[in-house]
C-alpha positions in Angstrom: -5.9 -15.4 39.0 -8.9 -17.4 37.8 -8.9 -20.2 35.3 -12.0 -19.7 33.2 -13.8 -22.9 32.1 -14.4 -21.8 28.5 -16.2 -25.0 27.7 -19.2 -24.0 29.8 -21.5 -21.0 29.0 -23.4 -19.2 31.8 -26.8 -20.3 30.4 -25.6 -24.0 30.3 -24.6 -23.8 33.9 -27.8 -22.2 35.0 -29.9 -24.8 33.1 -27.9 -27.6 34.6 -28.5 -26.3 38.1 -32.2 -25.9 37.4 -32.1 -22.2 38.3 -33.8 -21.1 35.1 -35.8 -22.6 32.3 -35.3 -22.6 28.5 -38.1 -20.1 28.0 -36.6 -17.7 30.6 -33.2 -18.0 28.8 -34.9 -17.1 25.5 -36.6 -14.1 27.0 -33.4 -12.8 28.5 -31.5 -13.4 25.1 -34.1 -11.2 23.4 -33.5 -8.4 25.9 -29.8 -8.8 25.4 -30.1 -8.6 21.6 -32.2 -5.4 22.0 -30.3 -3.6 24.8 -26.9 -5.3 25.0 -25.3 -6.1 28.4 -24.8 -9.5 30.0 -27.2 -12.4 30.0 -27.1 -12.8 33.8 -28.0 -9.2 34.4 -31.1 -9.5 32.2 -32.2 -12.7 34.0 -32.0 -10.7 37.3 -33.9 -7.7 35.9 -36.6 -10.0 34.6 -36.9 -11.6 38.1 -35.9 -15.1 36.9 -32.7 -15.2 38.9 -31.4 -13.8 42.2 -27.9 -12.5 42.8 -26.8 -15.5 44.8 -27.9 -17.9 42.0 -26.0 -15.9 39.4 -22.8 -15.7 41.6 -23.0 -19.5 42.1 -23.0 -20.0 38.3 -20.3 -17.4 37.7 -18.1 -19.1 40.3 -18.3 -22.4 38.4 -17.7 -20.7 35.0 -14.6 -18.7 36.2 -13.4 -21.1 38.9 -13.0 -18.4 41.4 -14.5 -16.9 44.6 -17.4 -14.5 44.5 -18.6 -11.5 46.5 -22.2 -10.4 47.2 -21.7 -6.6 47.0 -25.4 -5.9 48.0 -24.6 -7.1 51.5 -21.1 -5.7 51.7 -20.2 -2.4 53.5 -17.1 -0.8 52.0 -15.4 1.9 54.1 -13.8 4.9 52.3 -10.3 3.8 53.3 -10.7 0.7 51.3 -12.2 2.3 48.1 -9.3 4.8 48.3 -6.9 2.0 47.5 -7.9 2.2 43.8 -7.9 5.5 42.0 -11.4 6.6 40.9 -10.5 6.9 37.2 -9.2 3.3 37.2 -12.2 2.0 39.1 -14.7 3.7 36.8 -12.9 2.8 33.6 -12.2 -0.8 34.5 -15.4 -1.3 36.5 -13.7 -2.7 39.7 -14.1 -1.9 43.4 -11.9 -3.0 46.4 -14.0 -4.4 49.3 -11.4 -5.7 51.6 -7.7 -5.5 52.6 -5.5 -8.1 54.4 -2.8 -5.8 55.9 -0.7 -8.7 57.3 -0.2 -10.2 53.8 -0.7 -6.9 51.8 -3.6 -8.4 49.8 -6.3 -6.2 48.3 -9.6 -8.0 47.5 -11.2 -6.5 44.4 -14.6 -7.2 42.8 -14.7 -7.3 39.0 -16.6 -8.7 36.0 -13.8 -10.8 34.5 -11.2 -12.2 36.9 -9.5 -14.0 33.9 -8.3 -10.7 32.5 -4.5 -10.8 33.0 -4.1 -7.2 31.8 -6.5 -6.0 34.5 -4.3 -7.7 37.2 -1.2 -6.1 35.8 -2.9 -2.6 35.8 -4.2 -3.0 39.3 -0.8 -4.1 40.6 0.7 -1.0 39.1 -1.8 1.5 40.6 -1.6 -0.2 44.0 2.2 0.0 44.3 2.6 -3.7 43.5 0.4 -5.0 46.2 -0.9 -8.5 45.9 -4.3 -8.4 44.1 -7.0 -11.1 44.5 -9.9 -10.8 42.1 -13.5 -11.9 43.0 -16.3 -12.0 40.5 -19.4 -9.9 41.2 -22.8 -9.6 39.5 -22.7 -6.9 36.8 -25.6 -4.8 38.1 -24.4 -4.8 41.7 -20.8 -4.1 40.7 -21.7 -1.1 38.5 -24.0 0.3 41.1 -21.3 0.0 43.8 -18.7 1.7 41.6 -21.1 4.6 40.9 -22.1 4.9 44.6 -18.5 5.0 45.9 -16.6 6.7 43.2 -19.1 9.0 41.4 -21.4 9.9 44.3 -24.7 8.6 43.1 -27.3 6.5 44.9 -27.7 5.4 48.6 -27.5 8.6 50.6 -26.1 10.9 48.0 -28.5 13.2 46.1 -28.3 12.4 42.4 -28.0 16.1 41.4 -24.9 16.7 43.6 -22.5 14.9 41.3 -23.5 14.0 37.8 -22.7 10.5 36.7 -21.2 9.9 33.3 -23.6 9.0 30.5 -22.5 5.4 30.4 -23.8 5.0 34.0 -27.6 5.6 34.2 -29.9 4.6 37.1 -33.7 4.0 37.2 -36.0 5.4 39.9 -35.0 2.7 42.4 -31.4 3.6 42.2 -30.4 0.5 40.2 -28.0 0.7 37.3 -29.7 0.9 33.8 -28.0 -0.8 30.9 -27.3 1.7 28.1 -28.7 0.5 24.7 -26.0 -0.8 22.3 -24.6 1.5 19.6 -24.5 -1.4 17.2 -23.1 -4.9 16.6 -19.4 -5.4 16.1 -18.0 -8.7 14.8 -14.5 -9.7 16.0 -13.1 -12.7 14.1 -9.8 -13.5 15.9 -7.8 -16.5 17.0 -5.7 -14.3 19.4 -8.2 -13.5 22.1 -5.5 -12.5 24.7 -3.9 -10.1 22.3 -7.2 -8.6 21.3 -8.5 -8.0 24.8 -7.8 -4.2 24.7 -9.8 -4.0 21.4 -12.8 -5.8 22.9 -12.6 -3.8 26.1 -12.6 -0.5 24.3 -15.6 -1.6 22.2 -17.5 -2.8 25.2 -16.8 0.5 27.0 -18.4 2.3 24.1 -21.5 0.1 24.4 -21.0 -1.9 21.2 -22.5 -5.4 21.2 -19.7 -7.8 20.5 -20.0 -11.1 18.7 -16.7 -13.0 18.8 -15.6 -16.0 16.8 -12.3 -17.8 16.1 -12.7 -18.6 12.4 -14.2 -17.1 9.3 -16.4 -20.2 8.8 -17.8 -19.9 12.3 -18.6 -16.2 11.6 -20.5 -17.1 8.4 -22.7 -19.5 10.4 -23.3 -16.9 13.1 -24.1 -13.7 11.1 -27.3 -14.9 9.5 -29.3 -11.7 8.7 -27.6 -9.5 11.3 -26.3 -6.2 10.2 -23.0 -5.1 11.7 -21.5 -1.7 12.3 -18.0 -3.0 11.8 -16.2 -6.4 11.4 -12.6 -6.8 12.6 -10.9 -9.8 10.9 -7.4 -10.8 12.1 -5.3 -12.0 9.1 -4.3 -15.3 10.8 -7.8 -16.7 11.2 -8.8 -19.9 9.3 -11.6 -20.1 6.8 -12.8 -18.3 3.7 -12.7 -14.7 4.9 -13.4 -13.4 1.4 -16.7 -15.2 1.5 -17.4 -13.8 4.9 -16.8 -10.2 3.7 -19.1 -10.8 0.7 -21.9 -12.1 3.0 -21.5 -9.2 5.4 -21.8 -6.8 2.5 -24.9 -8.6 1.2 -26.6 -8.1 4.5 -25.5 -4.5 4.9 -23.3 -2.6 2.4 -22.6 -0.1 5.1 -20.6 -2.6 7.2 -17.0 -1.5 7.5 -14.4 -4.3 7.4 -11.0 -3.9 9.0 -8.5 -6.6 8.1 -5.6 -6.3 10.5 -2.5 -8.0 11.8 -2.5 -6.7 15.3 -4.5 -4.3 17.5 -1.6 -1.8 17.3 -1.8 -1.9 13.5 -5.5 -0.8 13.8 -4.4 2.3 15.6 -1.3 3.1 13.6 -1.9 2.0 10.0 -3.3 4.5 7.5 -3.8 1.8 4.9 -7.5 2.7 4.3 -6.6 6.4 3.9 -3.7 5.4 1.6 -5.9 3.5 -0.8 -8.4 6.4 -1.0 -5.6 8.8 -1.5 -4.0 6.8 -4.3 -7.4 6.6 -6.1 -8.0 10.3 -5.8 -4.5 11.1 -7.2 -5.0 8.7 -10.1 -8.4 10.5 -10.9 -6.7 13.9 -10.8 -3.9 12.7 -13.1 -6.4 11.2 -15.5 -8.4 14.4 -15.6 -5.5 16.7 -16.3 -4.1 14.2 -18.9 -7.4 14.3 -20.7 -7.2 18.1 -20.7 -3.7 18.0 -22.1 -4.8 15.6 -24.9 -7.8 17.8 -25.8 -5.4 20.8 -26.2 -2.9 18.7 -28.2 -0.2 19.2 -25.5 2.7 16.9 -24.8 1.9 13.8 -22.7 1.3 14.6 -19.1 2.1 18.3 -19.8 -1.0 19.3 -17.9 -0.2 17.3 -14.7 3.5 17.5 -14.3 3.4 19.6 -11.1 0.8 17.3 -9.6 2.8 14.1 -10.4 6.1 15.5 -9.1 4.4 16.9 -5.9 2.9 13.5 -5.2 6.3 11.8 -5.6 8.0 14.4 -3.4 5.3 14.0 -0.6 6.1 10.3 -0.7 9.8 11.0 -0.6 9.3 13.2 2.6 7.1 10.4 4.0 3.9 12.4 4.6 0.8 10.6 5.9 -1.7 9.8 3.2 -4.2 12.4 4.2 -1.6 15.2 4.2 -0.3 13.9 0.9 -3.7 13.9 -0.7 -4.5 17.5 0.4 -1.2 18.9 -0.9 -1.3 16.9 -4.1 -4.9 18.1 -4.7 -3.7 21.7 -4.4 -0.9 20.9 -6.9 -3.3 19.5 -9.5 -5.6 22.5 -9.1 -2.6 24.7 -9.7 -1.9 22.6 -12.9 -5.5 22.9 -14.0 -5.6 26.7 -13.5 -3.7 27.1 -16.8 -6.6 25.8 -18.7 -9.1 28.0 -16.8 -7.1 31.2 -17.0 -4.8 30.5 -19.8 -1.4 32.0 -20.3 -0.7 35.3 -22.1 2.3 37.4 -23.0 1.2 40.0 -20.4 1.2 37.4 -17.6 3.6 34.6 -18.4 4.5 34.1 -14.8 2.5 31.2 -13.3 2.4 33.0 -10.0 -0.2 35.5 -11.3 -2.7 32.6 -11.4 -2.3 31.6 -7.8 -4.3 34.4 -6.1 -7.0 34.1 -8.9 -7.2 30.3 -8.3 -7.5 30.8 -4.5 -10.2 33.4 -4.9 -12.2 31.1 -7.2 -11.9 28.2 -4.8 -13.1 30.4 -1.9 -16.2 31.4 -3.9 -17.0 27.7 -4.4 -16.6 27.1 -0.6 -13.7 24.8 -1.3 -11.5 23.4 1.5 -9.9 26.4 3.3 -6.8 24.2 3.9 -6.2 23.7 0.1 -6.8 27.5 -0.5 -4.2 28.4 2.2 -1.7 25.9 0.7 -1.9 27.7 -2.7 -1.6 31.1 -0.9 1.5 29.9 0.8 3.4 29.3 -2.5 6.4 31.5 -3.3 6.5 33.2 0.1 9.8 34.5 1.5 10.6 32.3 4.5 13.3 34.5 6.0 14.5 31.6 8.0 11.2 31.2 9.8 9.4 28.0 10.8 12.4 26.6 12.8 10.2 25.4 15.7 6.8 24.7 14.1 5.6 24.0 10.6 2.0 24.5 9.6 0.7 22.1 6.9 -0.2 25.1 4.8 3.4 26.3 4.7 4.8 22.8 4.1 2.3 22.1 1.3 2.9 25.5 -0.4 6.7 25.1 -0.2 6.5 21.6 -1.8 4.4 22.9 -4.7 6.8 25.9 -5.1 10.0 23.9 -5.5 8.3 21.5 -8.0 6.7 24.4 -9.9 10.0 26.2 -10.4 11.6 22.9 -11.5 8.9 22.1 -14.0 9.0 25.6 -15.4 12.7 25.7 -16.0 13.8 22.1 -16.8 12.8 20.3 -20.0 11.1 17.1 -18.8 11.2 15.5 -22.2 15.0 15.1 -22.1 17.1 13.2 -19.6 19.0 15.2 -17.1 22.8 15.1 -17.2 25.0 15.1 -14.2 26.3 18.6 -14.8 22.7 19.9 -15.1 21.8 18.2 -11.9 24.8 19.8 -10.1 23.7 23.2 -11.3 20.1 22.7 -10.0 21.3 21.3 -6.7 23.6 24.3 -6.1 20.7 26.7 -6.8 18.4 24.9 -4.5 21.0 24.8 -1.7 21.5 28.6 -2.1 17.8 29.3 -1.7 17.3 27.0 1.3 16.0 28.9 4.2 14.9 31.8 2.0 12.5 30.3 -0.5 12.8 26.5 0.3 12.3 24.8 3.6 15.4 22.6 4.5 13.4 19.4 4.8 11.7 20.1 1.4 14.9 21.0 -0.4 16.9 18.0 0.8 14.1 15.6 0.0 13.7 17.1 -3.5 17.4 16.8 -4.2 17.3 13.1 -3.2 14.3 12.5 -5.4 16.0 14.0 -8.4 19.1 12.0 -7.7 17.4 8.7 -7.3 14.5 9.0 -9.8 15.1 11.7 -12.4 18.8 12.0 -12.8 20.1 9.8 -15.6 23.8 9.4 -15.6 25.2 9.4 -19.1 25.5 5.9 -20.5 26.0 4.4 -23.9 22.6 2.6 -23.4 24.3 -0.7 -24.4 23.2 -4.0 -22.9 19.6 -2.8 -22.5 17.6 -5.6 -24.1 15.0 -6.8 -21.7 12.8 -9.8 -22.3 9.6 -9.8 -20.3 6.9 -12.3 -19.6 3.5 -12.0 -17.8 0.2 -13.8 -18.5 -1.7 -10.5 -17.8 -1.3 -7.7 -20.3 -2.7 -5.3 -17.7 0.3 -5.9 -15.5 2.8 -6.4 -18.3 2.3 -3.3 -20.4 2.7 -0.6 -17.7 6.1 -2.1 -16.7 7.2 -2.4 -20.4 6.2 1.2 -21.2 8.0 2.6 -18.1 11.2 0.7 -19.1 11.0 2.0 -22.7 10.8 5.6 -21.4 13.9 4.9 -19.3 15.9 3.9 -22.4 15.6 0.1 -22.2 14.6 -2.0 -25.2 11.8 -4.3 -24.1 10.1 -7.2 -25.7 7.0 -8.0 -23.7 5.2 -11.4 -24.2 2.2 -13.2 -22.8 3.0 -16.6 -24.4 5.5 -18.8 -22.6 6.3 -20.6 -25.8 7.1 -17.3 -27.7 9.1 -16.2 -24.7 11.3 -19.3 -24.9 11.6 -18.9 -28.7 12.7 -15.3 -28.6 15.1 -16.1 -25.7 16.9 -18.5 -28.0 17.0 -16.0 -30.8 17.8 -12.7 -29.1 19.8 -13.8 -26.0 18.5 -10.8 -23.9 20.7 -8.8 -21.5 18.0 -9.1 -18.7 14.8 -11.0 -18.0 11.8 -9.8 -16.1 9.1 -12.2 -14.9 5.8 -10.8 -13.6 3.2 -12.8 -11.6 0.8 -12.1 -8.8 -0.1 -15.8 -8.5 0.3 -17.8 -5.3 3.8 -18.9 -4.3 3.5 -22.4 -5.7 2.5 -21.1 -9.1 5.4 -18.7 -9.3 7.9 -21.4 -8.3 6.4 -23.7 -10.9 6.9 -21.0 -13.6 10.5 -20.5 -12.7 11.1 -24.3 -12.7 9.5 -24.7 -16.1 11.7 -21.9 -17.6 14.8 -23.6 -16.2 13.7 -27.0 -17.6 13.3 -25.3 -21.0 16.9 -24.1 -21.0 16.3 -20.5 -19.9 19.7 -19.8 -18.2 18.6 -17.5 -15.4 21.9 -18.3 -13.7 23.7 -16.5 -16.5 21.1 -13.9 -17.6 20.1 -11.5 -14.7 16.5 -12.3 -14.0 14.1 -10.2 -11.9 10.9 -11.6 -10.4 8.0 -9.2 -9.8 5.6 -10.9 -7.4 2.9 -9.8 -5.0 4.0 -8.4 -1.7 2.3 -11.2 0.2 4.1 -13.9 -1.8 7.5 -12.2 -2.0 8.8 -13.4 1.5 8.1 -17.0 0.6 10.0 -16.8 -2.7 13.4 -16.3 -1.3 14.5 -19.9 -2.2 14.3 -18.6 -5.8 17.7 -16.9 -5.2 19.3 -20.3 -5.2 17.8 -21.0 -8.6 19.5 -17.9 -10.0 16.9 -15.2 -9.6 18.8 -11.8 -9.4 16.2 -10.1 -7.2 12.5 -10.4 -6.0 10.6 -7.1 -6.1 7.0 -6.5 -4.8 4.6 -5.6 -7.5 3.1 -2.8 -5.5 4.8 0.5 -6.2 7.8 -1.3 -7.6 8.6 0.5 -10.9 11.0 3.1 -9.5 12.9 0.4 -7.6 13.1 -1.8 -10.6 14.4 1.0 -12.8 17.2 1.8 -10.4 18.2 -1.9 -10.1 18.2 -2.3 -13.9 20.4 0.7 -14.4 22.9 -0.5 -11.8 22.9 -3.9 -13.5 23.4 -2.4 -16.9 26.4 -0.4 -15.6 27.8 -3.5 -14.1 27.5 -5.4 -17.4 29.1 -2.5 -19.3 32.1 -2.5 -17.0 32.5 -6.2 -17.4 32.3 -5.9 -21.2 35.0 -3.2 -21.3 37.3 -5.4 -19.2 36.8 -8.3 -21.7 37.1 -6.0 -24.7 33.5 -6.9 -25.9 32.5 -3.6 -27.7 29.6 -3.1 -30.0 30.1 -2.1 -33.6 30.2 1.6 -34.4 30.1 3.6 -37.5 33.0 2.9 -39.8 33.4 -0.8 -38.7 32.9 -4.1 -40.4 32.8 -7.8 -39.6 31.5 -11.3 -40.4 27.9 -12.5 -40.0 29.3 -15.7 -38.6 30.6 -13.7 -35.6 27.7 -11.2 -35.4 24.5 -11.7 -37.3 21.9 -9.1 -38.3 19.9 -9.6 -35.1 22.9 -8.9 -33.0 23.9 -5.9 -35.1 20.5 -4.3 -34.8 20.3 -4.9 -31.1 23.8 -3.3 -30.7 23.2 -0.3 -33.1 19.7 0.6 -31.9 20.6 1.8 -28.4 23.6 3.7 -29.7 21.2 6.1 -31.5 23.7 6.4 -34.4 22.8 7.6 -37.9 24.4 5.2 -40.3 24.1 2.9 -43.3 24.4 -0.8 -42.8 25.2 -3.1 -45.7 24.9 -6.9 -45.5 26.7 -8.8 -48.2 25.8 -12.5 -48.4 26.6 -14.6 -51.6 24.7 -12.8 -54.4 22.3 -11.0 -52.0 22.7 -7.5 -50.6 20.7 -5.8 -47.9 21.0 -2.1 -47.3 19.6 -0.4 -44.2 19.6 3.2 -43.1 19.3 4.0 -39.4 18.3 7.4 -38.1 19.3 7.7 -34.4 19.4 4.0 -34.2 15.9 3.3 -35.7 15.5 1.6 -39.1 13.9 4.1 -41.5 14.9 2.4 -44.8 15.6 -1.1 -46.0 16.0 -2.6 -49.4 16.9 -6.1 -50.6 16.3 -6.6 -54.4 12.6 -6.0 -54.9 11.8 -6.3 -51.2 11.4 -3.0 -49.3 11.0 -1.9 -45.7 10.4 -4.6 -43.0 10.1 -7.4 -45.6 13.7 -6.6 -46.7 14.9 -6.9 -43.1 13.1 -10.2 -42.7 15.0 -11.6 -45.7 18.4 -10.9 -44.1 17.7 -12.0 -40.5 18.5 -15.7 -41.4 21.7 -15.1 -43.2 24.7 -16.7 -41.5 27.5 -16.3 -44.0 28.7 -13.0 -45.4 30.0 -9.6 -44.3 28.5 -6.5 -42.8 29.7 -2.9 -43.1 28.6 0.1 -40.9 29.2 3.5 -42.6 28.5 7.0 -41.1 25.9 9.0 -42.9 24.9 12.7 -42.6 21.2 13.5 -42.0 21.1 15.2 -45.4 22.1 11.9 -47.1 19.3 9.8 -45.6 16.9 8.4 -48.2 13.1 8.8 -48.2 11.8 6.5 -45.4 10.0 3.3 -46.4 9.6 1.8 -42.9 7.6 2.9 -39.9 8.0 -0.2 -37.8 10.1 -0.1 -34.7 13.3 -2.2 -34.5 11.7 -4.3 -31.7 8.6 -5.2 -33.7 10.7 -6.1 -36.8 12.9 -8.4 -34.8 9.9 -10.1 -33.1 8.1 -10.7 -36.3 11.3 -11.7 -38.1 12.1 -14.3 -35.5 8.6 -15.7 -35.8 8.9 -16.0 -39.5 12.3 -17.7 -39.2 10.9 -20.2 -36.8 8.0 -21.0 -39.1 10.5 -21.5 -42.0 12.6 -23.8 -39.8 9.6 -25.9 -38.8 8.4 -26.2 -42.3 11.8 -27.3 -43.6 12.3 -24.3 -45.9 15.7 -23.1 -46.7 16.7 -20.2 -44.4 
């Protein structure tokens, strides 16, 4: 094995030995930039250097022995020691064999390539391999002559050489023009050798650097076909990417962890797929809004199909194709409409497929639609076309959405009925893999086990409303009472007032900033050790935040695609708190109960009664004051305190600390005309703010 002297370049060695001049080097570099290949080969082609001079320089650079192949006769029994496919692919040729010591002498371009030695040992039955460096032109000519049958004594038209090996009229190897420049920024040169070798074999001109800053200095005005940037390199890689884009917007950038990840990851396809799905969802939602339909009515099949594809684990390209077909099936109701004569959605499927065919739409999508509702008859046990899989996924979702009210939560008994029906149709109408995945999806994401919805007050903080609001909205739809804040001071104030059941902190900042936020909350008496606290952080920062568990954080969840996981964890936590409360006898007030404000004030009462969704009258008696509230399914619809009405009346009673409260059941027919449209949460937030202002100004509460 050689030990390459990486501190010396071939041009520096040649100049130091006075074998070439600066002008000759510049001329050869221009040819290299235009045609690719190695610098030494261009110096030889231009007549500035002979093969012996080049080999002398290469021997110093690689610290190994050389071979002058132009003067070496190689018998067939020697070349047969290396399979022809290996010799051509790796550009190597054996030229000698020491039978006594079982050593094969092999000429190559890079004797420092450890993977080459391992491969050659494998194909030579573990013989000892000794590598010699040879001039590129002579080496490739010898490989072509001995393994492909071209040159010196063999007519060129007898065996055709592959396109990557071309020869001029003198029989010398021509260097194929480069297909484009590729930038490789990596500090793991040994690990990336297969990547570089593959690119060189395809005649890409490689420019290699170890840091992003070095790459910035090198690129200048050069346009690159692709840039590969390893995630461990030092320097400002974002600045590098921006500069590459400025020179050529067509430059593709692959940010990778390992060469294997480049082959196996579908990250780029995933991001495109997610964007397309969001566009389809937006379009169908706009159609639903235009026709005054319920929220997401127009895209329910598409949304559930996309979730089911993820549940099955389909690659992003297959997921996008199937989801696109599902959204087209959704949109067909707007194009064809629904009538009493044809209420069955299946009548639209062949019409939709025919329309798509007339528009030269993707045949794969059309076949997926045509494969819906087919009778399987226990077929597809050994192979499964994507058209059949996609059609079956849309079928099971379509039936579910047509027969289950998606506006109400699914009870356990309803789930069991649906599960039994799906199982009975498995193998007949539903594929086993689709049916099992769909049942798991319902059980984990859609099934809502009956709960009293107590202990659901969630206090949330995030500086970015774009990140805060989607999480808050999702939790509200799942039955949690959320107060979402962007002000840290307001967060601390409301924590002191409301004493939430759970806390959620959201931040995509760097690790140090997130830790600082948690420490600040602890210093301001936020008892995250006692109140279950979830931290939503970026996937990159999450592994470095594990010390937060010691500070009391309940769980750390990546921000990316985290809402389903967060909901599941919050439900489990709520069930745990409920069980603990029952064991300690801590039950919320129900209709027909009473108590003292000193034990449970109005804020606690409203937070307890709201999730119970009870219809009741609540009377608060304090000194000479009386506040009367009517709740319809847990929401305040009427409030009166003397001359104060609606939310203003509630604000007046929030600060009372002495007195009694009485909860009385009320029939729907006995409810008064509403005088309040504000939600319980907004009234509590504003009331707490007013209380705080009164306290600071010294007014009597």
